[in-house]
N, C-alpha and C positions, 0 to 999 in steps of 0.2 A: 609855433612860437610856446606855445602851453608845453609842449612836450619839450621843449628844450629847455625851459622854467623848470618843470617838473624832473628832467634828468640832472640841471644844476641843484636844488636840491635835493635830490637820493645820493648824488654823489660823497657828500661830505657825509651822509647817516652812514652811510655802507663805510667809509672810511674809518669812523670813529668806533662802529660795531666792533668792524676788525680789530682795531686795536684794542680796543676794550678786552676782547678773547684773547688775545695777545699778554696784555697785560694780567689778566688773570690766571692765565697759564703759565708764566711766569710766577707770579703772586704762590700760586698753589703749589707749584713742583718746588719753589724753595721754604715753604712754612712745610709740607707733609709728603708723606712717602705713602700709600694706597698701595693695595693686593687683595683680591679675592681668594690668593693661594694659603688659605688657612683653614684651621678645623678647633674643633673646642677637641682640649686634650687630657688625659687623666691616665693614671696609673692603675691597669689592668691586672688583677691579680688572680692567679690560677689556683683554683684548688682542687688537689688531685687525690686520686685512691692511693689511701695507704697499704693497701696489702688485694690480693688478688683474690676474688672470690665472688658474691654475690652481693646485689645490690639492697640491704633488706629493708631499710628506712631511707626516705629523700624528703625530708622536710619543709625543703623553701621553693619558692619559683621564685619567677624574672619578677623584677620590682621588690622583693621583699627586701627592707633593712634588717641586716642582721650585726653581732655583737663577736670584739675580737674573741675567743673562746668556745660560741657558741654550736654546737652538735649540730651539723645540717644534713648530716646521713652517716648510717651503722654499712659496716660491709661484714657478711658473715664470710670467714674461712674454714674450707676443710682441713685443720689442722691434727696433726697426728694424735691427739689426744682427745680429739674432737671438734666439732665447732668449735669458731672462737668469734665473738664479736670486736668489730674494729668501730671506734665511731672516727668519722672526721669533723673536724671543726674550721671555722672560719679564721685565719691569720690575722683580719682586720674589720673594726667598724666601717660598714659601709654600704650599700645595696648591691643586690644581685640583678647581674645584667645579661647574663647566658645560663641556663640550666639543662643539664646536658642527657642526663639520665633518669630512668624512671626505675620504682620498686619493682625488684625481680629481674632486672638487667647484671648479666655476667660481664666483670671488668678487671682487668690488669694494673699492679703496681704502677700508680703514676698516671693513668689514666684522668683524664678530666671531668670532673662532677659539675664544675659550675666555674663561674669568674665573677668576680666582684670587683668594684672599686669604689674608692670615696668620694660621693660627688659634692662634699664641703669641701673639696680639695681640686674644684677642678681647675684649668686653665688655660690659656689659648697658645697654638704654635703658628709662627706665619712663616713663609719662606719668602726672603728678600734674595733680590738680585744683587750677584756679587759686587755687581757696577754700582751700588747703590748703596751697600753694608757700612759704610764708613763713615756715612752719615747718621746710622743707629746708633746710639749710646744706651747703657743702663741708664734705669731712672726714667726714662722721657714716658712721656702720655701719650696714652695710647686710647683711641676711640671705636668701639668694637661693634661688630651687629652679627646676629646670629641667622641664617636664611629659615631658620624655623619660628623664630621670632620677629617679623621685619617690622613690628612697629616699638620695638624695643631697642634701645641703645646701653653697650655698657661703659667702662672707663675702667683701664688698667695701666700698666707699666711696663716696661720693658727688665723682665728679672733676668734673662739669661741669653747672651750671644753661641751660639751652640759652636765649638772650636774645629768644625769640619764642615763639607758641603751635604746636600740633604743627597746627591750621587752616590756619595761612600757606604750609606745604608742599604742600597738598591742589593736584590741577590743576582741583578743580571748587568752586565757588563754595557756601559752609555754608548763605548765606542771599542771600537777594533782599531786598535794602533799600528798591528801588527801586520793587517792588509796594506798600508801606507796611504789608506784613503782615508784620513784624518779630517774630521769638521769640527773647527770648535763650537763649544755649545756655552750659553751661561750656563752659571752653575746656580741655585739658589742655598742659602744659608738660612739654618733653624734659625730662629727666633723665637722664645719662649716668653707669654705676654700672663704676668699673674693680674688676677681681674679683683678691682674693690669690691663687688657686691655683682650678684646676680639677679637683682629687682624682682624678687619672687619666683623667678623661672628656673626651670628644671634644666641644665644642661648637663650634656650624657657624651662621652667621649666618642670624636668622628663627626659630630655636629658639623656642616661648611660655615667657615665666617667670613665676614670682610673686615680688613682692620685699616686704622689708620693714622701713621706713627708721628706726632710731634715733633720733627726732626732741626727744628730750629727755635724753637718757641723758649729755653734756658728755663723751662720754669714760669716765663710770664705771659700773659695774658699776647695773644697774637693779632696782631693790627688789624682791621675789616677795611676792605676796600669800599670808599663810599660811591 
């Protein structure tokens, strides 16, 4: 008898829990689109040698902040009228994220000496499934977390929806239609997210991130489940 009473008591609880789970799933999928296929994005600018010769001075290291026009290296060339010194300068204000040479190294014109990026102009790029991209609109609110800073959340907005799929940027084809073995693959659309701030953290291009896009809020507070 007690077992029958217990089962009779548990069945409604299980049904209510299942119904609550389904309701939450419907609610969450209506108001939000989430993906962990995202990363911190920034423009990496290559600083190349302007001449063939030997690196005479190299004045920077990874992590250094530089100004536009600042000399970061000099190259000594063997000119017809004697050695000449060619300065190499940073094209932008930013932070050195890669330093590739040392003094005394021989380089050719165009060889990458360093890479610089403006960490004050960082955004996030997320890849949205093509079946959901019609729900994503410009200026929608986005919540962002970065794997490197698990306890910190960021807010942002949809800045741009790129007019092509991520597969178009691949150097290798994603499928061979000529073979006759066509397999349909869901495509991903790159979406650029501008951040409202960095909460005092240092975000660097390439960091892994997760994003949650508010797809049905229309700028209004999202109602909470009871």
